[in-house]
C-alpha positions as CSV (number, residue, x, y, z in Angstrom):
1,M,203.4,-65.3,-58.0
2,P,202.4,-66.1,-61.6
3,A,200.9,-63.2,-63.6
4,F,197.5,-64.9,-63.9
5,F,197.1,-65.2,-60.1
6,R,198.3,-61.6,-59.6
7,Y,195.8,-60.4,-62.1
8,S,193.0,-62.5,-60.6
9,Y,193.9,-61.3,-57.1
10,R,193.8,-57.7,-58.3
11,V,190.4,-58.2,-60.0
12,L,189.0,-59.8,-56.9
13,S,190.1,-56.9,-54.7
14,W,188.2,-54.5,-57.0
15,L,185.1,-56.7,-57.1
16,V,185.1,-56.9,-53.3
17,L,185.5,-53.2,-52.9
18,L,182.8,-52.5,-55.4
19,A,180.4,-54.9,-53.8
20,I,181.0,-53.5,-50.3
21,L,180.4,-49.9,-51.6
22,V,177.3,-50.8,-53.6
23,I,175.7,-52.7,-50.8
24,G,176.9,-50.6,-47.9
25,V,176.7,-46.9,-48.9
26,P,172.9,-46.7,-49.5
27,I,172.3,-48.5,-46.2
28,F,174.8,-46.3,-44.4
29,I,173.2,-43.1,-45.6
30,C,169.8,-44.1,-44.5
31,M,170.8,-45.3,-41.0
32,P,169.7,-43.2,-38.0
33,L,171.8,-40.6,-36.2
34,W,173.1,-41.0,-32.7
35,V,172.1,-38.5,-30.0
36,D,175.5,-36.8,-30.1
37,T,174.9,-35.7,-33.7
38,T,171.5,-34.3,-32.8
39,Y,173.1,-32.4,-30.0
40,H,175.7,-30.8,-32.4
41,D,172.9,-29.9,-34.8
42,I,170.9,-28.2,-32.1
43,S,174.0,-26.3,-30.9
44,A,174.9,-25.3,-34.4
45,R,171.4,-24.0,-35.2
46,N,171.4,-22.0,-31.9
47,I,174.5,-20.2,-33.2
48,L,173.0,-19.7,-36.7
49,W,169.9,-18.2,-35.1
50,G,172.0,-15.7,-33.2
51,G,172.5,-17.6,-29.9
52,V,175.6,-17.9,-27.9
53,H,177.2,-21.3,-27.4
54,Y,177.8,-22.5,-23.8
55,R,175.3,-19.8,-22.6
56,D,172.3,-21.1,-24.5
57,V,173.4,-24.7,-24.9
58,F,175.5,-26.3,-22.1
59,E,178.7,-27.8,-23.4
60,T,181.7,-29.4,-21.7
61,N,183.8,-29.8,-24.8
62,L,185.6,-27.5,-27.2
63,P,183.4,-26.0,-29.9
64,G,185.0,-27.5,-33.0
65,M,182.4,-30.0,-33.9
66,V,179.6,-27.5,-33.3
67,W,181.2,-24.9,-35.6
68,L,181.7,-27.5,-38.3
69,H,178.0,-28.3,-38.1
70,A,177.2,-24.6,-38.2
71,I,179.3,-24.3,-41.4
72,I,178.1,-27.5,-43.1
73,R,174.4,-27.7,-42.3
74,P,173.3,-24.5,-44.1
75,I,175.1,-25.9,-47.2
76,V,173.9,-29.5,-47.3
77,G,170.6,-29.2,-45.4
78,W,169.4,-30.6,-42.1
79,S,168.4,-34.1,-43.1
80,S,170.0,-37.2,-41.6
81,E,171.1,-38.3,-45.0
82,A,172.9,-35.0,-45.6
83,I,175.1,-35.2,-42.6
84,R,175.8,-38.9,-43.2
85,C,177.0,-38.0,-46.7
86,V,179.4,-35.5,-45.2
87,D,180.6,-38.0,-42.7
88,L,181.2,-40.5,-45.5
89,I,183.3,-37.8,-47.3
90,V,185.3,-36.9,-44.2
91,V,186.1,-40.5,-43.3
92,S,186.8,-41.4,-47.0
93,S,189.2,-38.5,-47.2
94,S,191.1,-39.9,-44.2
95,V,191.3,-43.3,-45.8
96,L,192.5,-41.8,-49.1
97,L,195.2,-39.8,-47.3
98,L,196.3,-43.0,-45.6
99,G,196.3,-44.7,-49.0
100,Y,198.6,-42.0,-50.3
101,W,200.9,-42.6,-47.3
102,L,200.9,-46.4,-48.0
103,R,201.8,-45.7,-51.6
104,R,204.8,-43.7,-50.5
105,I,205.9,-46.6,-48.3
106,G,205.7,-48.9,-51.3
107,A,202.3,-50.6,-51.1
108,T,201.0,-52.0,-54.4
109,R,197.8,-50.9,-56.0
110,T,196.2,-54.2,-55.2
111,A,197.2,-53.8,-51.5
112,L,195.7,-50.3,-51.5
113,T,192.5,-51.7,-52.9
114,W,192.3,-54.3,-50.2
115,F,193.0,-51.6,-47.6
116,F,190.2,-49.5,-48.9
117,A,187.9,-52.5,-48.9
118,A,188.7,-53.4,-45.3
119,C,188.1,-49.8,-44.1
120,A,184.8,-49.7,-46.0
121,M,183.7,-53.1,-44.7
122,F,184.4,-52.0,-41.1
123,Y,183.0,-48.5,-41.1
124,L,179.9,-48.9,-43.3
125,F,178.5,-51.9,-41.5
126,E,179.1,-50.9,-37.9
127,T,176.8,-49.3,-35.4
128,E,175.5,-45.7,-35.8
129,F,177.2,-45.0,-32.4
130,I,180.5,-44.4,-34.3
131,H,179.2,-42.4,-37.2
132,C,179.3,-38.6,-37.5
133,Q,181.3,-38.5,-34.3
134,R,184.1,-36.1,-33.3
135,D,186.7,-38.8,-33.1
136,S,186.2,-39.9,-36.7
137,W,186.3,-36.3,-38.0
138,M,189.4,-35.3,-36.1
139,L,191.2,-38.3,-37.7
140,L,191.4,-36.3,-41.0
141,P,193.5,-33.4,-39.7
142,T,195.7,-35.7,-37.7
143,I,196.6,-37.7,-40.7
144,L,197.3,-34.5,-42.6
145,A,199.5,-33.4,-39.8
146,M,201.4,-36.7,-39.8
147,Q,202.1,-36.3,-43.5
148,L,203.3,-32.7,-43.0
149,R,205.6,-34.0,-40.2
150,G,206.9,-36.6,-42.7
151,R,207.8,-33.9,-45.2
152,Q,209.4,-31.8,-42.4
153,L,211.5,-34.8,-41.5
154,F,212.5,-35.6,-45.1
155,H,213.7,-32.0,-45.7
156,A,215.1,-31.4,-42.2
157,A,218.8,-31.1,-43.3
158,T,218.4,-29.1,-46.5
159,A,215.3,-26.8,-46.1
160,S,215.6,-23.1,-45.3
161,R,214.5,-21.7,-42.0
162,R,211.6,-20.0,-43.6
163,S,210.2,-23.1,-45.3
164,T,210.9,-25.1,-42.1
165,F,208.8,-22.6,-40.1
166,A,206.1,-22.5,-42.7
167,R,205.6,-26.3,-42.9
168,A,205.7,-26.5,-39.1
169,M,203.1,-23.8,-38.8
170,L,200.8,-25.7,-41.3
171,E,201.3,-28.8,-39.3
172,G,200.5,-27.0,-36.1
173,M,197.3,-25.7,-37.6
174,A,196.4,-29.2,-38.6
175,W,197.0,-30.6,-35.1
176,G,195.3,-27.5,-33.6
177,S,192.2,-28.2,-35.8
178,A,192.1,-31.7,-34.5
179,I,192.4,-30.6,-30.9
180,W,189.8,-27.9,-31.5
181,I,187.4,-30.8,-32.3
182,K,188.6,-32.9,-29.3
183,P,191.5,-32.1,-27.0
184,H,192.5,-35.7,-26.6
185,C,194.3,-35.5,-29.9
186,V,197.2,-33.8,-28.1
187,V,198.5,-37.2,-27.1
188,P,199.1,-38.6,-30.7
189,A,200.4,-35.2,-31.7
190,A,203.0,-35.1,-28.9
191,L,204.1,-38.7,-29.5
192,T,204.4,-38.2,-33.3
193,W,206.4,-35.0,-32.9
194,L,208.7,-36.5,-30.2
195,I,209.5,-39.5,-32.3
196,S,210.4,-37.4,-35.3
197,L,212.4,-34.9,-33.1
198,R,215.2,-37.4,-32.6
199,R,215.8,-37.6,-36.4
200,M,216.0,-33.8,-36.7
201,I,218.5,-33.3,-33.8
202,G,222.1,-33.3,-35.0
203,T,222.6,-31.9,-38.4
204,A,219.3,-29.9,-38.4
205,G,220.6,-27.7,-35.6
206,Q,218.5,-24.6,-35.1
207,R,215.8,-26.0,-37.3
208,V,214.5,-28.1,-34.4
209,I,213.8,-25.0,-32.4
210,I,212.3,-23.2,-35.4
211,D,210.2,-26.3,-36.1
212,F,208.9,-26.4,-32.6
213,L,208.1,-22.6,-32.6
214,G,206.2,-23.0,-35.9
215,L,204.3,-26.0,-34.6
216,L,203.4,-24.2,-31.4
217,T,202.3,-21.1,-33.3
218,G,199.9,-23.1,-35.5
219,G,198.6,-25.1,-32.5
220,M,197.9,-22.0,-30.4
221,L,195.5,-20.8,-33.0
222,N,193.2,-23.3,-31.4
223,P,193.6,-23.0,-27.5
224,E,192.3,-25.9,-25.5
225,Y,191.8,-27.3,-22.0
226,Y,192.8,-30.8,-21.1
227,K,191.8,-33.0,-18.2
228,W,193.5,-36.2,-17.3
229,T,191.3,-39.1,-16.2
230,V,192.6,-42.5,-15.1
231,E,190.2,-45.2,-13.8
232,E,189.4,-48.9,-14.4
233,M,192.6,-49.4,-16.4
234,D,192.3,-53.2,-16.4
235,M,188.8,-53.1,-17.8
236,R,189.8,-50.5,-20.4
237,V,192.8,-52.5,-21.7
238,A,190.6,-55.6,-21.9
239,M,187.8,-53.8,-23.8
240,V,190.1,-52.5,-26.5
241,T,190.1,-55.9,-28.2
242,M,186.3,-56.4,-27.8
243,Y,184.6,-53.3,-29.2
244,F,184.2,-54.5,-32.8
245,A,184.3,-58.2,-33.5
246,P,186.6,-59.4,-35.1
247,W,188.1,-56.1,-36.1
248,S,189.4,-55.2,-32.6
249,L,191.5,-58.3,-32.5
250,I,193.8,-56.6,-35.0
251,H,195.5,-54.8,-32.1
252,F,197.1,-58.0,-31.0
253,M,199.2,-57.8,-34.1
254,A,199.2,-54.0,-34.7
255,V,200.7,-53.0,-31.4
256,P,203.8,-55.3,-31.7
257,V,204.2,-54.2,-35.3
258,A,204.1,-50.6,-34.2
259,F,206.9,-51.1,-31.7
260,L,208.9,-53.0,-34.3
261,A,208.5,-50.1,-36.7
262,L,209.9,-47.7,-34.1
263,I,212.8,-50.1,-33.5
264,R,213.5,-50.2,-37.2
265,M,213.4,-46.4,-37.2
266,R,216.1,-46.4,-34.5
267,V,214.2,-44.0,-32.3
268,W,217.0,-44.1,-29.7
269,R,219.5,-42.5,-32.0
270,L,219.9,-38.8,-32.6
271,G,220.1,-37.2,-36.0
272,P,219.5,-38.6,-39.5
273,I,220.8,-42.1,-40.5
274,A,222.3,-42.1,-44.0
275,W,221.5,-45.7,-44.9
276,M,217.9,-45.6,-43.6
277,K,215.2,-45.7,-46.4
278,P,212.5,-43.0,-46.3
279,A,209.9,-45.8,-46.1
280,R,211.1,-46.8,-42.6
281,L,210.7,-43.2,-41.4
282,D,207.1,-43.2,-42.9
283,Q,206.3,-46.5,-41.2
284,G,207.7,-45.1,-37.9
285,L,205.6,-42.0,-38.0
286,L,202.4,-44.0,-38.8
287,A,203.3,-46.3,-35.9
288,A,203.8,-43.3,-33.6
289,L,200.4,-41.9,-34.6
290,Y,198.7,-45.3,-34.1
291,L,200.2,-45.8,-30.6
292,G,199.3,-42.2,-29.6
293,W,195.7,-42.9,-30.6
294,V,195.7,-46.1,-28.7
295,L,197.0,-44.4,-25.6
296,E,194.4,-41.6,-25.7
297,A,191.5,-43.8,-26.7
298,V,192.1,-46.5,-24.2
299,F,193.4,-44.6,-21.1
300,L,191.9,-41.1,-21.4
301,Q,188.5,-41.2,-23.1
302,K,185.2,-42.6,-22.0
303,V,184.6,-46.2,-22.6
304,F,182.6,-45.8,-25.7
305,H,182.8,-47.3,-29.2
306,Y,183.2,-44.1,-31.1
307,S,186.6,-43.4,-29.5
308,Q,187.9,-46.8,-30.8
309,A,186.8,-46.5,-34.4
310,P,189.6,-44.4,-35.8
311,V,192.2,-46.6,-34.0
312,I,190.9,-49.6,-36.1
313,V,191.4,-47.6,-39.3
314,L,195.0,-46.7,-38.2
315,A,195.7,-50.3,-37.2
316,I,194.6,-51.6,-40.7
317,A,196.8,-49.0,-42.3
318,L,199.8,-49.8,-40.1
319,L,199.6,-53.5,-41.0
320,A,199.1,-52.8,-44.7
321,A,202.2,-50.6,-44.5
322,H,204.1,-53.7,-43.4
323,R,202.6,-55.8,-46.2
324,V,200.3,-57.8,-44.0
325,P,197.3,-58.9,-46.1
326,V,195.0,-57.5,-43.4
327,G,192.1,-56.6,-45.7
328,P,191.6,-60.1,-47.2
329,I,192.1,-61.7,-43.8
330,L,189.5,-59.6,-41.9
331,I,186.9,-59.5,-44.7
332,S,187.2,-63.3,-45.1
333,W,187.0,-63.7,-41.3
334,C,183.7,-61.7,-41.2
335,L,182.2,-63.7,-44.0
336,V,183.3,-67.1,-42.8
337,S,182.2,-66.6,-39.2
338,A,178.9,-65.1,-40.2
339,S,178.3,-68.1,-42.6
340,L,179.0,-70.5,-39.7
341,I,176.3,-68.8,-37.7
342,H,173.9,-68.7,-40.7
343,F,174.2,-72.4,-41.5
344,R,174.4,-73.8,-38.0
345,D,170.7,-74.8,-37.9
346,E,171.2,-76.9,-41.1
347,N,174.1,-78.9,-39.6
348,A,173.7,-80.7,-36.3
349,T,177.4,-81.2,-35.8
350,L,178.3,-77.6,-36.5
351,N,175.4,-76.5,-34.2
352,R,176.7,-78.6,-31.3
353,W,180.3,-77.4,-31.8
354,L,179.3,-73.7,-31.9
355,A,176.9,-74.1,-28.9
356,S,179.7,-75.8,-26.9
357,F,182.2,-73.1,-27.9
358,K,179.8,-70.3,-26.9
359,R,178.9,-72.0,-23.6
360,E,182.5,-72.6,-22.5
361,L,184.1,-69.4,-23.8
362,P,181.3,-66.8,-24.4
363,F,183.5,-63.7,-24.7
364,T,186.0,-65.5,-27.0
365,F,183.1,-66.9,-29.1
366,Q,181.7,-63.4,-29.6
367,Q,185.1,-62.1,-30.9
368,V,186.1,-65.1,-32.9
369,V,182.7,-66.1,-34.4
370,P,181.0,-62.7,-34.7
371,W,177.5,-62.1,-36.0
372,H,177.5,-59.9,-39.0
373,R,174.5,-58.1,-40.4
374,L,175.5,-58.4,-44.0
375,I,174.9,-62.2,-43.9
376,N,173.1,-62.9,-40.6
377,D,170.5,-60.2,-41.1
378,Y,170.4,-60.6,-44.9
379,T,166.6,-60.4,-45.1
380,L,166.5,-57.0,-43.3
381,W,169.4,-55.6,-45.3
382,S,168.2,-56.8,-48.7
383,S,164.7,-55.5,-48.2
384,S,166.0,-52.2,-46.8
385,W,168.6,-51.6,-49.6
386,K,166.0,-51.2,-52.3
387,Q,164.0,-48.7,-50.2
388,C,167.2,-46.8,-49.4
389,V,168.0,-46.5,-53.1
390,M,164.5,-45.7,-54.3
391,Q,163.0,-43.7,-51.5
392,G,165.7,-42.6,-49.0
393,S,165.4,-42.7,-45.3
394,S,162.2,-42.6,-43.2
395,P,161.4,-43.1,-39.5
396,E,160.4,-46.7,-40.1
397,L,163.6,-47.4,-42.0
398,K,165.8,-45.8,-39.3
399,D,164.2,-48.0,-36.7
400,R,164.8,-51.1,-38.9
401,L,168.4,-50.2,-39.6
402,S,169.3,-49.2,-36.0
403,F,171.7,-51.4,-34.1
404,Y,169.9,-50.4,-30.9
405,A,166.3,-51.2,-30.1
406,N,164.4,-49.9,-27.0
407,I,167.4,-48.4,-25.2
408,H,167.4,-45.1,-23.4
409,C,170.0,-43.4,-25.6
410,A,168.7,-44.4,-29.1
411,P,165.4,-42.9,-30.3
412,N,162.5,-44.8,-31.6
413,W,162.0,-42.7,-34.7
414,T,158.5,-44.0,-35.6
415,E,157.1,-43.2,-32.2
416,L,158.9,-39.9,-32.1
417,E,157.3,-39.0,-35.4
418,Q,153.8,-39.5,-33.9
419,V,154.7,-37.3,-30.9
420,K,155.8,-34.6,-33.3
421,K,152.5,-34.7,-35.1
422,Y,150.7,-34.3,-31.8
423,L,152.9,-31.4,-30.7
424,E,152.2,-29.6,-34.0
425,T,148.6,-29.4,-32.9
426,L,149.6,-27.3,-29.9
427,N,151.1,-24.5,-32.0
428,L,154.1,-24.3,-29.7
429,K,156.3,-21.2,-29.4
430,D,159.9,-20.9,-28.3
431,G,160.2,-21.5,-24.5
432,E,157.0,-23.6,-24.2
433,L,158.5,-27.1,-24.7
434,V,161.3,-28.9,-22.8
435,C,162.5,-32.1,-24.4
436,W,163.9,-33.8,-21.3
437,D,165.6,-37.0,-22.3
438,D,168.4,-37.5,-24.9
439,T,166.2,-39.3,-27.4
440,T,163.5,-36.5,-27.4
441,H,165.9,-33.8,-28.7
442,P,165.2,-34.3,-32.4
443,L,161.8,-32.7,-31.7
444,Y,163.5,-29.4,-31.3
445,L,164.8,-29.7,-34.8
446,D,161.7,-31.0,-36.4
447,L,159.5,-28.4,-34.8
448,K,162.0,-25.6,-35.4
449,L,162.0,-24.6,-31.7
450,K,164.9,-23.2,-29.7
451,P,165.8,-25.4,-26.7
452,S,164.0,-24.1,-23.7
453,F,166.5,-25.7,-21.3
454,R,170.2,-25.4,-22.1
455,F,171.2,-28.7,-20.4
456,M,170.7,-31.1,-23.2
457,H,172.0,-34.5,-22.0
458,V,170.3,-33.8,-18.7
459,N,171.0,-37.2,-17.0
460,T,174.7,-36.7,-17.6
461,S,174.5,-33.2,-16.2
462,L,172.5,-34.4,-13.2
463,E,175.5,-36.5,-12.1
464,F,177.1,-33.3,-10.9
465,R,175.1,-32.9,-7.8
466,S,176.4,-29.5,-7.0
467,K,174.9,-28.2,-10.2
468,R,171.4,-29.5,-9.6
469,P,170.1,-26.4,-7.7
470,R,171.2,-24.2,-10.5
471,M,169.7,-26.5,-13.1
472,R,166.4,-26.5,-11.2
473,E,166.4,-22.7,-11.0
474,E,167.0,-22.4,-14.8
475,L,164.3,-25.0,-15.5
476,I,161.7,-23.1,-13.5
477,A,162.8,-19.8,-15.1
478,T,162.0,-21.2,-18.6
479,G,158.3,-21.0,-17.8
480,H,157.7,-23.9,-20.1
481,K,154.2,-25.4,-20.5
482,Y,155.0,-28.9,-21.7
483,V,157.7,-31.5,-21.4
484,V,158.4,-34.7,-23.3
485,S,159.9,-37.6,-21.5
486,D,161.2,-41.0,-22.5
487,V,160.0,-43.7,-20.2
488,N,162.8,-46.0,-21.3
489,V,165.1,-44.0,-19.0
490,S,163.2,-45.3,-16.0
491,Q,162.8,-48.7,-17.6
492,Y,166.6,-48.8,-18.2
493,I,167.2,-48.2,-14.4
494,Y,164.4,-50.6,-13.4
495,Y,164.5,-53.1,-16.2
496,G,161.5,-55.4,-16.5
497,Y,158.8,-53.6,-14.6
498,S,155.4,-53.7,-16.3
499,M,154.1,-50.7,-18.3
500,E,150.4,-51.7,-17.5
501,T,148.4,-48.7,-16.4
502,P,145.4,-48.7,-14.0
503,P,142.2,-50.0,-15.7
504,G,140.4,-47.2,-17.7
505,R,143.2,-44.7,-17.0
506,P,145.7,-45.0,-19.9
507,L,147.4,-41.7,-19.2
508,D,148.3,-42.6,-15.6
509,L,151.8,-43.8,-14.6
510,P,152.2,-47.6,-14.8
511,V,151.0,-49.5,-11.8
512,E,154.5,-50.8,-11.0
513,T,156.2,-47.4,-11.2
514,P,158.5,-47.2,-8.2
515,C,157.3,-44.7,-5.6
516,F,160.6,-42.8,-5.7
517,I,160.0,-42.0,-9.4
518,R,156.5,-40.6,-8.9
519,D,157.7,-37.4,-7.3
520,V,160.6,-36.8,-9.7
521,Y,160.2,-34.3,-12.5
522,P,158.9,-34.8,-15.2
523,W,157.0,-37.9,-14.1
524,N,155.2,-35.9,-11.3
525,Q,153.5,-33.9,-14.0
526,P,150.2,-35.0,-15.6
527,V,150.4,-36.9,-18.9
528,I,148.3,-35.6,-21.7
529,F,149.6,-37.8,-24.6
530,K,151.4,-41.1,-24.9
531,Y,152.8,-42.9,-27.9
532,G,154.9,-45.9,-27.1
533,R,157.9,-44.9,-24.9
534,Y,157.3,-41.2,-25.3
535,W,155.0,-39.2,-23.0
536,V,153.9,-35.6,-23.2
537,H,153.3,-33.9,-19.8
538,R,151.5,-30.6,-19.1
539,I,153.2,-28.5,-16.4
540,E,150.7,-28.1,-13.6
541,N,152.4,-29.3,-10.4
542,P,155.3,-27.5,-8.7
543,I,158.8,-28.5,-9.8
544,T,160.2,-29.6,-6.5
545,E,163.5,-31.2,-7.3
546,I,165.2,-32.7,-10.3
547,R,167.4,-35.7,-10.0
548,I,168.3,-39.0,-11.6
549,P,165.3,-41.3,-11.0
550,Y,167.2,-43.5,-8.5
551,P,166.1,-44.1,-4.9
552,R,167.0,-41.0,-2.8
553,Y,169.8,-42.7,-0.9
554,F,171.6,-43.2,-4.3
555,N,171.2,-39.5,-5.1
């Protein structure tokens, strides 16, 4: 390529990266938090106030993320912007470490810039569902562990036993830290170590055993439990290419490239290979890490977007490690497809073609011609950007920037703010308020109240029928006076029923409320305040049973 074109291509990469960061970072920082982040904040503050995790706040996971929040929040503050800045630093650190690995493999500076731009374009402009999540945070120690594994592999034949053990222990601590955040990380850890093990067997001799003992020692500093779950495999495999359009389509290329990297690494041979370049070993380790993440994210985790976000970043890195111009391709794809949707109304032929494509192949259309907020919601983003820079976040801005409107697991921040103002007039004390549904939990933080009921994501906990009697006993024992509910939970189950109340009785249940909801806590308690989807109930009636508001024969 002539020098002029190389220089222009390099300048373009920097301009694209700069534009993505300037536009995306202020918007990202002002976006709302998902209910999982609120849950971790509440758990962390419980610890900081002298509470005991698991006893005071019910948890089914390892405590890593909660302890990280407990460490970070007193330093940066409790605002949504603060934790989002931390999330940006954590994810950026992972991307920078991957960039360092790509540089070792031989990527040019221009290729690195495009890699950074692709990761920024993906993460900054995606849904709040994937931000500030355990999966994205545990990516950082796993990448660090992979790089320590690479150093161990490089020095396998010459290092002393002491240095071998020390490096392996550091690596084990990195893997253990990731598993402390989420135990699913044991899968990429095991695959990465097993792939590298074959290169160490042979001339390394006893160092393999020493390496394993050091790795195990470091990992056991973070003991964990693990539960295997296998269900709906065909749907899971299909979904892996549909989570983030068009980014998820990258797996069609990344998976074959990963297997090719392992073949080029000669994984079937024992011991080091004299003629093999270190870059091939580095590509093979990255491929093993990627495939391990694919396995655990697709087959073991819940079918949620947040588990797939780190896999996209690793896939981009893997292709960049093999000199595939994945950054320019994906960024251009997003811009072109969004432009097609944006200009379809101005061109009848284009409109007919897109309509026919969408009608005949709706799922393919969604992946191949995705709607992108940067272009297709330009008015919203451009107006919000100035407010983000000049004023910071606000309830109204969070609602405007949210990817989810009026669903049962994403708060309406403007309405929740009005409920908070009403509750402040009641002069509440600890133990007097129960925030029942997921989206009401920010009220605990805003009102500086301890959770009265330790089961936070209560509808998830209610799925364990054997636990319901215990949950009911603990709920009654709280002696709470008020409860806040989110009517969108029942609307989610019975979508479309009218919210119209009896004439002259605005605090009554809607006329169309199903009869089997009316006797379910908290909707069997009188309502004293309503604002939008949020209702405040005063506890006056007996708490008979608690269950998911389905018909009884489903419960």
